C-alpha positions in Angstrom: 0.0 0.0 0.0 2.9 2.3 0.8 4.3 1.7 -2.7 1.2 3.4 -4.3 1.4 6.5 -2.1 4.1 8.2 -4.1 2.1 7.7 -7.3 -1.0 9.0 -5.6 0.8 12.1 -4.4 2.3 12.7 -7.8 -1.1 12.3 -9.5 -2.7 14.7 -6.9 0.1 17.2 -7.6 -0.5 16.9 -11.3 -4.2 17.6 -10.9 -3.6 20.6 -8.7 -1.0 21.9 -11.1 -3.5 21.6 -14.0 -6.2 23.2 -12.0 -4.0 26.1 -11.2 -3.0 26.4 -14.8 -6.6 26.6 -15.9 -7.4 29.1 -13.1 -4.6 31.4 -14.3 -5.7 30.9 -18.0 -9.3 31.8 -17.1 -8.1 34.8 -15.1 -6.0 36.1 -18.0 -8.9 35.4 -20.4 -11.3 37.6 -18.4 -8.8 40.4 -18.3 -8.2 40.3 -22.1 -9.7 43.5 -23.2 -6.9 45.0 -25.2 -7.8 43.7 -28.7 -11.6 44.4 -28.4 -11.1 47.9 -27.1 -8.4 48.6 -29.7 -10.7 47.4 -32.5 -13.5 49.6 -31.1 -11.2 52.6 -30.8 -9.8 52.3 -34.3 -13.4 51.8 -35.8 -14.6 54.9 -33.9 -11.7 57.0 -35.1 -12.2 55.8 -38.7 -15.8 56.7 -38.5 -14.9 60.2 -37.3 -12.5 60.6 -40.3 -15.2 59.4 -42.7 -17.8 61.7 -41.2 -15.3 64.6 -41.3 -14.6 64.1 -45.0 -18.3 63.8 -45.8 -19.1 67.0 -43.8 -16.2 69.2 -44.5 -14.7 68.1 -47.8 -17.6 66.9 -50.0 -20.0 69.6 -48.9 -17.4 72.3 -48.2 -18.3 74.4 -51.2 -22.0 74.6 -50.4 -23.5 77.5 -48.4 -26.9 77.5 -46.5 -29.6 76.2 -48.8 -27.3 75.5 -51.7 -27.1 72.2 -53.6 -25.4 70.7 -56.6 -25.2 67.3 -58.4 -22.8 65.0 -56.7 -19.8 63.6 -58.6 -19.3 59.9 -59.1 -16.4 59.9 -56.6 -18.7 61.6 -54.0 -21.4 59.1 -54.6 -19.0 56.2 -54.1 -17.7 57.8 -50.9 -21.2 58.4 -49.7 -21.9 54.6 -50.2 -18.8 53.8 -48.1 -20.0 56.2 -45.4 -23.5 54.6 -45.4 -22.1 51.1 -45.1 -19.2 51.8 -42.9 -20.4 49.9 -39.8 -21.7 47.1 -42.0 -18.4 46.6 -43.8 -15.5 47.9 -41.6 -17.4 47.1 -38.5 -18.0 43.6 -39.6 -14.3 43.2 -40.4 -13.6 44.5 -36.9 -15.8 41.8 -35.4 -14.0 39.1 -37.5 -10.7 40.4 -36.0 -12.1 40.1 -32.5 -13.5 36.6 -33.3 -10.1 35.4 -34.6 -8.3 36.8 -31.6 -10.7 35.1 -29.2 -10.3 31.8 -31.0 -6.5 32.0 -31.0 -6.5 33.2 -27.3 -8.8 30.3 -26.2 -6.6 27.8 -28.0 -3.4 29.2 -26.7 -4.5 29.4 -23.1 -6.4 26.1 -23.1 -9.4 27.7 -21.4 -11.7 30.6 -21.7 -14.8 31.6 -23.7 -14.2 30.0 -27.0 -17.8 30.4 -28.0 -17.2 34.2 -28.1 -15.2 33.6 -31.3 -18.3 32.0 -32.9 -20.5 34.9 -31.8 -18.1 37.6 -33.2 -17.4 35.7 -36.4 -21.1 34.8 -37.0 -22.3 38.4 -36.6 -19.4 39.7 -38.7 -20.2 37.4 -41.6 -23.9 38.2 -41.3 -23.2 41.9 -41.7 -20.8 41.3 -44.6 -23.5 39.2 -46.3 -26.4 41.5 -45.8 -24.6 44.7 -46.6 -24.2 43.5 -50.2 -27.9 42.5 -50.5 -29.8 45.8 -50.2 -32.9 44.5 -51.9 -33.3 41.4 -49.7 -35.6 41.5 -46.6 -32.7 40.9 -44.3 -30.6 43.5 -46.0 -33.4 46.1 -45.7 -33.8 45.2 -42.0 -30.1 45.6 -41.3 -30.1 48.9 -43.2 -33.0 50.3 -41.2 -31.5 49.3 -37.9 -28.1 50.6 -39.0 -29.5 54.0 -40.0 -30.9 54.6 -36.5 -28.3 52.7 -34.5 -25.2 51.9 -36.7 -23.4 50.1 -33.9 -26.4 48.0 -32.8 -25.2 44.6 -34.3 -21.6 45.1 -33.2 -22.8 46.1 -29.7 -25.1 43.1 -29.4 -22.3 40.7 -30.4 -19.8 42.2 -27.9 -22.4 42.2 -25.1 -23.1 38.5 -25.8 -19.4 37.9 -25.6 -19.1 39.9 -22.4 -21.9 37.9 -20.9 -20.3 34.6 -22.0 -17.0 35.7 -20.4 -18.7 37.3 -17.4 -16.7 40.4 -18.2 -18.4 43.5 -16.8 -15.7 45.8 -18.1 -16.2 44.8 -21.7 -20.0 45.2 -21.3 -19.6 48.7 -19.9 -17.1 49.8 -22.6 -19.4 48.3 -25.3 -22.4 50.3 -23.9 -20.4 53.5 -23.8 -19.2 52.9 -27.4 -22.6 52.1 -28.7 -24.5 55.0 -27.0 -21.9 57.7 -27.8 -21.5 56.6 -31.5 -25.2 56.4 -32.0 -25.9 59.8 -30.4 -23.1 61.3 -32.6 -24.6 59.7 -35.7 -27.9 61.3 -34.9 -26.4 64.8 -34.4 -27.1 64.8 -30.6 -23.9 66.6 -29.5 -24.1 69.2 -32.2 -27.7 70.0 -31.3 -27.0 70.2 -27.6 -24.0 72.5 -28.2 -26.3 74.7 -30.3 -28.9 74.8 -27.5 -26.2 75.7 -25.0 -24.9 78.6 -27.2 -28.5 79.9 -27.6 -29.1 79.8 -23.9 -25.9 81.6 -23.1 -26.5 84.2 -25.8 -23.4 83.2 -27.8 -25.1 81.6 -30.8 -24.3 84.6 -33.0 -20.7 84.8 -32.0 -19.8 81.2 -32.9 -19.6 80.1 -36.5 -22.1 77.4 -37.4 -19.3 75.5 -39.1 -17.6 75.2 -35.7 -20.8 74.0 -34.0 -21.4 71.2 -36.4 -18.0 69.7 -35.6 -19.2 68.7 -32.1 -20.2 65.2 -33.0 -16.9 64.6 -34.8 -14.9 65.9 -31.8 -16.8 63.5 -29.5 -16.2 60.6 -31.8 -12.5 61.3 -32.0 -12.2 61.7 -28.2 -14.1 58.4 -27.6 -11.9 56.6 -30.1 -8.7 57.8 -28.4 -10.1 56.9 -25.0 -10.8 53.4 -26.2 -7.3 53.0 -27.6 -5.8 54.4 -24.4 -7.9 51.9 -22.4 -6.7 49.1 -24.6 -3.0 50.1 -24.1 -3.6 50.3 -20.3 -5.2 46.8 -20.2 -2.4 45.4 -22.3 0.2 46.7 -19.7 -2.0 45.4 -16.8 -2.2 42.0 -18.5 1.6 41.8 -18.9 1.9 42.6 -15.2 -0.7 39.9 -14.3 1.2 37.3 -16.4 4.4 38.1 -14.5 2.7 37.7 -11.1 1.0 34.4 -12.2 4.2 32.9 -13.6 4.9 29.7 -11.6 8.1 29.5 -9.7 10.8 27.0 -10.8 11.7 24.7 -8.0 
């Protein structure tokens, strides 16, 4: 009986070591926000740039109440702007899905199902954006017009729920709400209201006022990228703390 004790002890140690490895992997997995936040930040900055070009370059030669026929290049750019979140946003989701899949495989634990959620929604958006006359394409277009980040936000919230990651959920809500409000002109309208209340409406050029939504988008994009960098550094510190000692 004594001969089997060393084997039992070794087996128990192996189980404990594997359990600790899985615990560390799961811990690092729940803290892995760097790539999702970086993707959201880059997407938001890209949308700010596209919106800036659409507002300040294409329509820069038009005064109040003026209009003209759009050129072919302007029409093509307008199509890109209209489908930005369906095309570029879907590509961003695919990047997040690929990262989740690689991360889950490398760590040996974590929410691998999140990769399927991100990839599935991303492919759905890519498929429907190119089908404007299909019922599904019309539905996606209508939802995207009012809330362009709705599908991306839903996918990331599902991933956050799967990973039990409250921070990802909070950042996703902030991203979705701010981008949607900016898309609807909320911040420009509120700035205009504030200037009227304070009696400064006549002293501020309307061209400056309409930039409010773009400024908010740029700030949110930079904040998301900054949060991604901070999380990356925090993750590196966690890995050093969790590194097992060599005996």
